ZAMARGU-4260 file (C-alpha; in steps of 0.2 Angstrom, whole numbers, plus 5000, padded with zeros to 4 digits):
<rodrens>
0) 5010/4941/4889 | 4995/4948/4897 | 4996/4936/4911 | 5012/4944/4918 | 5007/4962/4915
5) 5003/4965/4934 | 5018/4955/4940 | 5028/4967/4950 | 5047/4965/4950 | 5048/4974/4967
10) 5041/4959/4975 | 5051/4945/4966 | 5064/4945/4980 | 5057/4933/4994 | 5061/4945/5008
15) 5052/4959/4999 | 5037/4947/4996 | 5038/4942/5014 | 5038/4961/5020 | 5023/4965/5009
20) 5013/4950/5014 | 5016/4954/5032 | 5010/4972/5030 | 4995/4968/5017 | 4982/4975/5016
25) 4985/4989/5029 | 4995/4984/5044 | 5008/4993/5053 | 5022/4982/5060 | 5038/4986/5070
30) 5055/4982/5063 | 5057/4968/5075 | 5040/4961/5070 | 5045/4961/5052 | 5062/4953/5056
35) 5053/4939/5065 | 5040/4937/5051 | 5053/4936/5038 | 5066/4926/5047 | 5081/4936/5040
40) 5096/4945/5046 | 5096/4964/5051 | 5106/4968/5035 | 5095/4958/5023 | 5079/4966/5031
45) 5086/4984/5031 | 5092/4982/5013 | 5074/4976/5007 | 5065/4989/5017 | 5076/5003/5009
50) 5073/4996/4992 | 5054/4996/4995 | 5055/5013/5002 | 5065/5020/4987 | 5051/5013/4976
55) 5038/5022/4987 | 5030/5005/4991 | 5034/5007/5010 | 5031/5021/5023 | 5038/5022/5040
60) 5034/5031/5056 | 5044/5033/5072 | 5037/5034/5089 | 5042/5030/5107 | 5038/5015/5117
65) 5042/5022/5134 | 5060/5029/5132 | 5064/5017/5117 | 5062/5023/5099 | 5051/5011/5089
70) 5050/5012/5070 | 5035/5005/5061 | 5032/5001/5043 | 5016/4999/5032 | 5013/4998/5013
75) 5009/5015/5005 | 4993/5016/4995 | 5005/5013/4979 | 5012/4998/4988 | 4995/4991/4993
80) 4989/4993/4975 | 5005/4985/4967 | 5005/4971/4979 | 4987/4967/4977 | 4989/4966/4958
85) 5005/4956/4960 | 4995/4943/4971 | 4981/4943/4958 | 4994/4940/4944 | 5002/4925/4954
90) 4984/4918/4957 | 4981/4919/4938 | 4998/4910/4934 | 4994/4896/4947 | 4977/4894/4939
95) 4984/4891/4921
</rodrens>
């Protein structure tokens, strides 16, 4: 089935899809911003972030906002490409 060839299972979980959508195409967001955007618990968000990082779809950087550490996330170039293709596959499915 050619239509599903670009469908990426890394984004079939709704939290992973929400994370990628919040960071697409090239946006950095903090953990708390992602948590708010996705509307999930810390445990659920942390698990999906780890899964996307393990697949090299997500990158992180740590910096300090005053005395507090702040971790931010963005899609890697691999993640941007994969999510863009995934969105296009979903568009094609909806058109059919």
